[in-house]
C-alpha positions in Angstrom: -0.1 -0.1 0.0 1.2 3.3 -1.1 1.8 5.5 2.0 3.3 8.4 -0.1 1.5 11.8 -1.0 0.2 12.2 -4.4 0.3 15.6 -6.2 -3.5 16.1 -5.8 -2.8 15.5 -2.0 0.2 18.0 -1.5 -1.7 20.7 -3.6 -4.7 20.2 -1.4 -2.5 20.5 1.6 -0.9 23.8 0.7 -4.1 25.2 -0.8 -6.2 24.4 2.5 -3.3 25.7 4.8 -3.6 28.9 3.0 -7.3 29.2 2.4 -8.8 29.3 5.9 -10.7 31.6 7.7 -9.3 34.9 6.3 -11.0 34.7 2.8 -14.6 35.1 4.3 -13.5 38.5 5.8 -11.6 39.6 2.8 -14.2 41.8 1.3 -14.8 44.1 4.5 -10.9 44.1 5.5 -9.6 45.1 2.0 -12.7 47.8 1.6 -11.8 49.4 5.0 -8.1 50.4 4.0 -8.1 50.7 -0.1 -10.1 51.8 -2.9 -10.5 49.4 -6.2 -7.3 51.1 -7.7 -5.1 50.6 -4.8 -6.4 46.8 -4.6 -5.4 46.3 -8.2 -1.8 47.4 -7.5 -1.5 45.7 -4.1 -2.4 42.2 -5.7 -0.3 42.8 -8.6 2.8 43.4 -6.1 1.9 40.5 -4.0 1.1 38.2 -6.9 4.5 38.8 -8.4 6.1 38.6 -4.9 4.0 35.4 -3.7 4.8 33.6 -7.2 8.5 34.1 -7.2 8.6 32.8 -3.7 6.6 29.8 -4.8 8.8 29.4 -7.7 12.1 29.8 -5.4 10.5 26.8 -3.4 10.0 25.1 -6.7 13.6 25.5 -7.7 15.0 24.6 -4.4 13.1 21.2 -4.3 14.5 20.4 -7.8 18.2 21.8 -7.2 18.6 20.3 -3.7 16.2 17.1 -3.4 18.5 15.8 -0.7 17.1 18.6 1.9 13.9 17.0 2.2 13.0 18.9 5.5 11.9 22.0 3.6 12.4 25.5 4.9 14.2 24.0 8.2 16.7 22.1 6.1 17.1 25.1 3.7 18.0 27.6 6.7 20.1 25.1 8.5 22.2 24.0 5.2 22.5 27.8 4.3 23.1 29.2 7.2 24.3 27.2 10.2 22.8 25.2 13.0 21.5 28.2 15.2 19.6 29.9 12.2 18.2 26.5 11.2 16.9 26.0 14.6 15.3 29.5 14.7 13.7 28.7 11.6 12.2 25.7 12.8 11.1 26.7 16.3 9.6 30.0 14.8 7.6 27.9 12.4 6.3 25.5 14.9 5.6 28.0 17.4 3.6 30.0 14.7 1.9 26.7 13.7 0.8 25.9 17.3 -0.8 29.0 18.2 -2.3 29.2 14.7 -3.9 25.9 15.2 -5.3 27.5 18.5 -6.7 30.3 16.5 -8.5 27.8 14.2 -10.1 25.8 17.0 -11.4 29.2 18.4 -12.6 30.5 15.3 -14.5 27.0 14.5 -16.8 27.4 17.7 -17.3 30.9 17.3 -18.8 30.4 13.8 -20.9 27.5 15.5 -22.2 30.3 17.8 -24.2 31.6 14.5 -26.5 28.5 14.7 -26.7 28.2 18.7 -26.3 31.6 20.4 -29.1 34.0 20.9 -28.6 37.5 22.6 -30.3 35.7 25.8 -28.4 32.5 25.7 -24.6 32.6 24.7 -23.5 29.2 24.2 -19.9 29.4 22.4 -19.8 33.1 22.1 -16.3 34.1 20.8 -15.0 30.6 21.2 -13.8 31.3 24.6 -16.8 29.8 26.7 -16.3 26.8 28.8 -18.7 25.1 26.0 -16.4 26.0 23.4 -13.4 24.7 25.3 -15.0 21.4 25.7 -15.7 21.3 21.8 -12.4 22.4 20.9 -10.6 19.9 22.8 -13.1 17.2 21.5 -11.8 18.4 17.8 -8.4 18.7 19.0 -7.7 15.1 19.9 -10.1 13.8 17.2 -7.8 15.4 14.3 -5.0 14.2 16.9 -6.4 10.7 16.3 -6.7 11.2 12.7 -3.0 12.2 11.9 -1.8 9.1 14.3 -3.3 6.9 11.7 -0.9 8.2 9.2 -0.2 11.5 7.4 -1.4 9.8 4.3 -4.9 9.1 5.8 -5.3 12.7 7.2 -4.2 14.1 3.8 -7.1 12.0 2.3 -9.6 13.5 4.3 -8.0 16.8 4.0 -8.3 16.7 0.2 -12.1 16.1 0.7 -12.5 19.3 2.9 -10.3 21.3 0.3 -12.9 20.5 -2.3 -16.0 21.1 -0.1 -14.7 24.5 0.8 -14.2 25.2 -2.9 -17.8 25.1 -3.2 -19.2 27.9 -1.0 -16.4 29.9 -2.6 -16.9 29.4 -6.0 -20.7 29.8 -5.7 -19.9 33.2 -4.1 -17.6 34.2 -7.1 -20.0 33.0 -9.7 -23.1 35.0 -8.1 -20.9 38.2 -7.7 -19.7 37.8 -11.4 -23.6 37.9 -12.4 -24.4 40.9 -10.0 -21.2 43.1 -10.7 -21.8 46.6 -11.6 -18.9 48.6 -13.3 -20.5 52.0 -12.2 -20.5 50.4 -8.5 -17.0 49.4 -8.8 -15.7 52.7 -10.4 -17.3 54.6 -7.7 -14.4 56.6 -5.9 -11.9 54.4 -7.9 -8.9 56.0 -6.2 -10.3 56.4 -2.7 -10.5 60.1 -2.2 -13.2 59.5 0.7 -10.5 57.6 2.4 -8.2 60.5 2.7 -5.2 58.6 2.3 -2.8 58.4 -0.9 -3.2 55.4 -3.1 0.3 54.4 -2.2 -0.5 54.4 1.3 -3.4 52.4 0.7 -1.4 49.9 -1.5 1.0 49.4 1.9 -2.2 48.9 3.9 -3.4 46.0 1.8 0.1 44.6 2.1 -0.6 44.2 5.9 -3.8 41.8 4.9 -2.2 39.9 1.9 0.7 39.2 4.0 -1.5 36.6 6.3 -3.7 35.0 3.6 -0.5 33.5 2.0 0.8 31.8 5.2 0.9 28.1 4.5 2.5 28.2 1.0 5.4 26.0 2.2 3.1 23.2 3.2 4.3 20.9 0.5 8.1 21.4 0.9 7.4 20.8 5.0 6.2 17.4 4.2 8.5 16.7 1.1 10.0 13.7 2.5 6.7 12.1 2.2 5.9 13.2 -1.6 5.2 10.3 -3.9 7.4 12.0 -6.3 10.0 14.8 -5.6 8.9 16.8 -8.5 5.4 17.3 -7.2 6.4 19.3 -4.2 7.3 22.3 -6.1 4.5 21.7 -8.8 1.9 21.5 -6.1 3.2 24.6 -4.4 2.7 26.9 -7.7 -0.7 25.1 -8.3 -2.2 25.9 -5.0 -0.6 29.3 -4.9 -1.8 30.2 -8.2 -5.5 29.0 -7.2 -5.6 30.8 -3.9 -4.3 33.9 -5.8 -6.9 33.7 -8.3 -9.8 33.3 -5.6 -8.5 36.1 -3.4 -8.5 38.5 -6.2 -11.8 37.5 -7.6 -13.4 37.6 -4.1 -12.0 41.2 -3.3 -12.6 43.0 -6.8 -16.0 41.5 -7.4 -16.9 42.4 -4.1 -16.6 46.2 -4.9 -18.9 45.4 -8.0 -21.5 44.2 -5.8 -21.7 46.7 -3.1 -20.1 50.2 -2.9 -16.7 50.4 -0.9 -18.0 52.5 1.9 -20.8 50.3 2.8 -18.9 47.2 2.2 -16.3 48.6 4.7 -18.9 49.0 7.4 -20.2 45.4 7.2 -19.6 42.8 9.9 -17.5 39.8 9.6 -17.5 37.2 8.2 -18.6 40.0 5.3 -19.2 37.2 2.7 -22.0 36.0 4.7 -23.9 39.6 4.4 -22.9 39.8 0.6 -24.4 36.3 0.1 -27.5 37.5 1.9 -27.6 40.4 -0.5 -27.1 37.9 -3.5 -29.6 35.1 -2.9 -31.3 35.8 0.5 -31.2 34.7 4.1 -29.9 31.3 3.0 -26.7 33.0 1.9 -25.6 33.5 5.2 -26.0 30.2 6.2 -24.0 28.6 3.1 -21.1 30.9 4.2 -21.1 30.1 7.8 -21.1 26.3 6.8 -18.3 27.1 4.5 -16.6 29.0 7.3 -16.4 26.2 9.6 -15.6 23.4 6.7 -12.8 25.7 5.4 -11.4 26.5 9.0 -11.5 22.7 9.7 -9.6 21.9 6.7 -7.2 24.3 7.5 -6.6 23.1 11.2 -6.1 19.6 9.7 -3.4 20.8 7.3 -1.6 22.9 10.0 -1.7 19.7 12.5 0.1 18.0 9.7 2.8 20.6 9.1 2.9 21.6 12.9 4.1 17.9 14.1 6.2 17.5 10.8 8.8 20.4 11.4 9.8 19.2 14.9 10.1 15.4 13.8 12.4 16.6 10.8 14.4 19.2 13.1 14.9 16.4 15.7 16.2 13.8 13.0 18.9 16.7 12.3 19.7 17.0 16.2 18.2 20.5 16.1 15.3 19.5 18.6 15.4 17.1 21.5 15.7 13.4 20.3 12.1 12.3 21.9 10.6 14.3 18.7 11.9 12.1 16.3 9.8 9.0 17.4 7.3 7.5 14.7 4.5 5.0 15.3 3.8 1.9 13.2 1.8 4.0 10.9 5.1 6.2 10.2 3.2 9.3 12.0 5.4 11.6 13.9 3.7 10.6 17.0 5.8 12.1 19.9 5.9 15.5 17.8 2.4 15.2 17.4 1.9 14.7 21.0 3.9 17.5 22.3 2.3 19.9 19.6 -1.2 19.0 20.6 -0.6 19.1 24.3 0.7 22.7 23.8 -2.4 23.5 21.9 -4.6 22.3 25.0 -3.0 24.2 27.3 -3.2 27.5 25.2 -6.9 26.6 24.8 -7.4 26.0 28.6 -5.5 29.5 29.3 -7.9 31.2 26.8 -10.7 30.2 28.7 -9.7 31.1 32.0 -8.5 34.5 30.8 -11.4 35.2 28.4 -8.8 36.7 26.0 -8.6 36.5 22.5 -4.8 36.4 22.4 -4.7 38.7 19.4 -1.2 40.2 20.2 0.4 36.8 20.6 -0.8 35.5 17.2 0.5 38.5 15.4 3.9 38.0 17.0 3.7 34.5 16.2 2.6 34.9 12.8 5.8 37.7 12.5 8.0 34.4 13.3 7.2 32.6 10.2 8.3 35.5 7.8 12.1 35.1 8.7 11.9 31.5 7.3 10.3 32.9 4.2 13.0 35.5 3.7 15.7 32.6 4.4 13.9 30.7 1.3 15.1 33.2 -1.1 18.3 34.2 0.8 19.1 30.4 0.3 18.2 30.6 -3.3 20.7 33.2 -3.9 23.5 31.4 -2.0 22.7 28.5 -4.2 22.5 30.1 -7.4 26.1 31.9 -6.7 27.6 28.5 -5.8 26.1 27.1 -8.9 26.8 30.2 -10.9 23.6 30.5 -12.6 22.4 34.1 -12.8 19.0 33.3 -13.8 18.2 31.6 -10.4 20.0 34.3 -8.8 17.5 36.8 -10.1 14.6 34.4 -8.9 16.3 34.2 -5.3 17.0 38.0 -5.0 13.2 38.8 -6.0 12.1 36.0 -3.4 14.3 37.4 -0.6 13.3 41.2 -1.2 9.5 40.1 -1.1 10.4 38.3 2.2 11.9 41.6 3.4 9.1 43.6 2.5 6.7 41.3 4.3 8.9 41.8 7.5 8.8 45.8 7.1 4.9 45.8 6.0 3.9 43.5 9.1 5.8 45.7 11.4 9.4 45.9 12.8 7.8 46.2 16.4 6.5 42.8 16.3 9.7 41.3 14.9 11.6 42.7 17.8 8.8 41.4 20.3 9.1 38.0 18.8 12.5 37.4 20.5 10.1 37.0 23.8 9.2 33.6 21.9 12.5 32.7 20.6 14.2 32.9 24.1 12.8 29.9 25.5 13.5 28.2 22.2 17.3 28.9 22.8 17.5 26.9 25.8 15.7 23.8 24.1 18.2 24.2 21.3 21.2 24.1 23.9 19.5 21.0 25.7 19.3 19.3 22.0 22.9 20.2 21.2 24.0 18.8 24.6 22.8 15.6 24.1 23.5 14.8 20.6 25.7 11.7 20.0 27.8 13.7 17.5 29.0 16.7 19.2 28.8 20.0 17.2 30.6 23.3 18.3 29.0 26.6 17.5 30.7 29.6 16.0 31.3 32.7 17.7 28.8 34.6 15.7 26.1 32.0 16.9 27.0 32.4 20.4 26.8 36.3 20.1 23.3 36.0 18.3 22.2 33.6 21.4 23.8 36.1 24.0 22.0 39.1 22.2 18.3 37.0 21.9 18.5 36.3 25.7 19.5 39.7 26.7 17.0 41.4 24.3 14.1 39.2 25.5 14.1 41.1 29.0 13.2 44.5 27.6 10.9 42.9 25.2 8.9 41.2 27.6 8.6 44.2 29.9 7.4 46.0 27.0 4.9 43.3 26.1 3.5 43.1 29.5 2.7 46.7 29.5 
C-alpha cells in the first residue's frame, strides 16, 4: 500500500493551509483600507512576490532534493545550526498558535447556529462549552494524524474540495451581480483621505497573512510520492489561492460600494451572500467557514508535527521528537504539539482573552523563514553560477524583507520573547547529541543577544 502523498494531496495540503478563515472576511478587510485602484496595484505586487517565492520553493525542491525537510533544512544548510533551529522553532510556534486560533474560530462560527442575545453558548470561542468542543475536535484530529499522514491528507483533500464549493458559488453570483459603475465609484479612494500608495501598503498588511501556508508541500516533502510534485503542488496551490483572493475582493466592490462594504461585520462574505440570494446565503457561508477552517486546521496539524520531527532527525530538536508510530506518523512530536495547543485553549478560557497580540507576534516569526528561502536560493545560485536563478532568489528574498517591514518591525523585535525559551531547547538538544557540534562565535553572540533582548521585550509586551 502506497503511504506517500500524491500531487493532488500535496496541492490540497498547501491550498487548505492558505485558504482558511481569512478569505471570508477579505471583502470588508480590504474595503476598509483601500480603493479599487489600490487593490489592483496591491494584488499585482503581492501576486508577483508570492509567485516568485513559490518559484523559489519549486527550484530548491529540484536543485536540492537531498534537503527533504523544507524550510528548516534550507535555513540549516545555508546559514548554520542556530539559524536552522530558529527557523524550525519559529515555524513550529506559529503553527501551534495558528491551530489554537483555528479551533477558537470554528466554535465562534458555530455560535451563529446556537447563540441568541439571551443565551450565549459558544460566544467568541472562549466559553467553557467552546473549550469542551475545541478539545474534542483537537484530539479527534490528533487521532486522525496518528493513523498516518496519508490518511489525514486524504480527508483534507475532501475538505479542500468542500470549501471551494461556497467560494465558487459566491464568485459566480458576484460575477452576475457585478456593476461597473459601483466598482468605479471613488475609484482611487479620495473619501479615504489617504494617498493611493499608502492604501497599497495597507493592503500588504492583509495579503501578508492570507498566504501563510505556502510552504506546506515543502514541509512534508519527505512524504511526497514524487519529488518533482513538491514544487508543482506549491505553484498550483498559490495560483489557485491568488485567483480566489483577487476575484473575491474585486468582485465584492462591484456588488456593494466600498464605503458600505467597509462597514459590514465579519465574515462579510455572509452579508454579501444575503444580498445575492437571501437569508440562505448567510447559512451557506457560515457552513463554508466551518468546513474551511477545519480543513486548514487539519493541514496545519500535519505541518506543526512534521517540522519538530524533521528538526529532531537533524539533532536540532530534542531526540524524543523524532519518534514515529507503526503508521509512520510523527507521534511524539504530535503529542507535544497538541499538548501545547490544549494548554493554550485552557489559558484562553481562564483569561477570556482573544490572544491577538500573541498571534500577531507568532505570525511574524514565520516571515523570517520565508526570507531565508529566497536568501538560500541566492546562495545556491552563486555556488552553481546560475544568473537566472540568482534573479529569482533576489526577488523572493526582497519580497520576504518587504513582508517583514510591512508587518511591523516592532512585532519582529517582540518575537524575541518567543525565541528565548527556544534557545534553551536548542542548547539542550546540542548537549545531548551523539555527535557533538561546536557553535561559532557569531552564533554564540546571536544567542546572547536574543536572551538579553528578551528581557526588555517581555517588559514592553506585559505593559
